[in-house]
C-alpha positions as CSV (number, residue, x, y, z in Angstrom):
1,M,9.9,-37.0,20.4
2,Q,11.1,-35.3,17.2
3,I,10.7,-37.2,14.2
4,L,13.9,-36.6,11.4
5,W,14.1,-38.0,8.0
6,T,17.1,-39.0,6.1
7,D,17.6,-37.6,2.3
8,E,17.4,-41.2,1.7
9,A,14.2,-41.6,3.0
10,L,12.9,-38.1,1.7
11,D,14.0,-39.4,-1.8
12,D,12.4,-42.9,-1.6
13,L,8.8,-40.9,-0.7
14,A,9.6,-38.5,-3.7
15,E,9.5,-41.7,-5.8
16,I,6.3,-43.4,-4.2
17,V,4.5,-39.8,-4.6
18,A,5.6,-39.7,-8.3
19,Y,5.1,-43.2,-9.3
20,Y,1.3,-42.7,-8.3
21,Y,0.7,-39.5,-9.8
22,A,2.1,-40.6,-12.9
23,E,0.2,-44.2,-12.7
24,A,-3.3,-43.6,-11.1
25,S,-3.7,-39.8,-10.4
26,P,-2.7,-36.7,-8.0
27,R,-5.3,-37.7,-5.2
28,T,-4.2,-41.1,-5.3
29,A,-0.9,-39.8,-4.8
30,E,-1.5,-37.1,-2.3
31,S,-3.5,-39.8,-0.4
32,V,-0.4,-42.7,-0.3
33,E,1.8,-39.6,0.6
34,R,-0.8,-38.2,3.5
35,R,-1.3,-42.2,5.1
36,I,2.9,-43.0,5.2
37,V,3.5,-39.5,6.8
38,E,1.0,-40.0,9.3
39,Q,1.9,-43.6,10.2
40,V,5.1,-42.4,10.6
41,E,3.7,-39.7,13.1
42,G,1.9,-41.6,15.0
43,L,4.9,-43.8,16.3
44,P,5.4,-41.1,19.5
45,P,4.2,-41.8,22.4
46,F,5.2,-45.4,21.5
47,P,7.6,-46.1,18.8
48,E,8.8,-49.3,20.5
49,R,5.5,-51.2,19.0
50,I,6.7,-52.1,16.0
51,R,8.9,-54.6,15.4
52,K,12.5,-54.8,15.0
53,S,14.0,-55.4,12.2
54,N,15.9,-58.3,10.8
55,R,17.1,-56.5,7.5
56,I,19.0,-53.6,9.3
57,Q,20.7,-53.7,12.6
58,G,19.6,-51.9,14.8
59,A,16.0,-50.9,12.8
60,R,12.5,-51.4,13.4
61,E,9.9,-51.8,10.3
62,L,6.7,-49.7,10.5
63,V,4.4,-51.9,7.8
64,V,2.2,-49.1,6.7
65,T,-1.6,-50.1,7.0
66,R,-3.2,-50.8,3.3
67,L,-0.3,-49.9,1.4
68,P,2.6,-52.2,0.3
69,Y,5.3,-50.1,2.5
70,I,7.4,-50.6,5.0
71,V,8.9,-47.9,6.9
72,F,12.7,-48.4,8.2
73,V,13.3,-46.3,11.4
74,K,15.9,-46.0,14.4
75,L,14.8,-45.2,17.7
76,L,16.7,-42.4,19.9
77,P,15.9,-41.8,23.4
78,D,14.4,-38.6,22.0
79,T,14.1,-38.9,18.1
80,I,13.1,-41.0,15.2
81,I,15.1,-41.3,12.7
82,V,13.7,-42.4,9.2
83,L,15.7,-44.4,7.1
84,N,14.0,-45.6,4.4
85,V,10.2,-46.2,2.8
86,V,10.3,-49.0,0.9
87,H,8.1,-51.4,-1.4
88,T,7.3,-54.9,0.3
89,A,8.4,-56.5,-3.2
90,R,11.5,-54.9,-3.4
91,K,14.5,-57.2,-2.1
92,F,16.1,-54.6,1.0
93,P,18.7,-53.3,1.8
94,P,20.5,-54.5,-1.8
95,Q,23.1,-57.4,-1.4
């Protein structure tokens, strides 16, 4: 199963890393990025284990452990599409 990141999801991840780089340290930024990416990469072979989203129709939500982020993904038969990476305090999707 392949994993595809949308441009929007990559932008979200870049903003998160930039925030931690500026507000904490490069080491923290790398650690946060690694945790998010590793958890997404860990979805196969059982991506159905994450909850269905009540915010985005047809999507699922991966809650990143020990971080305040949710990764929204869409599951296709042979592909996981990463839609967004969102801070839990953010109202998403925007109304």
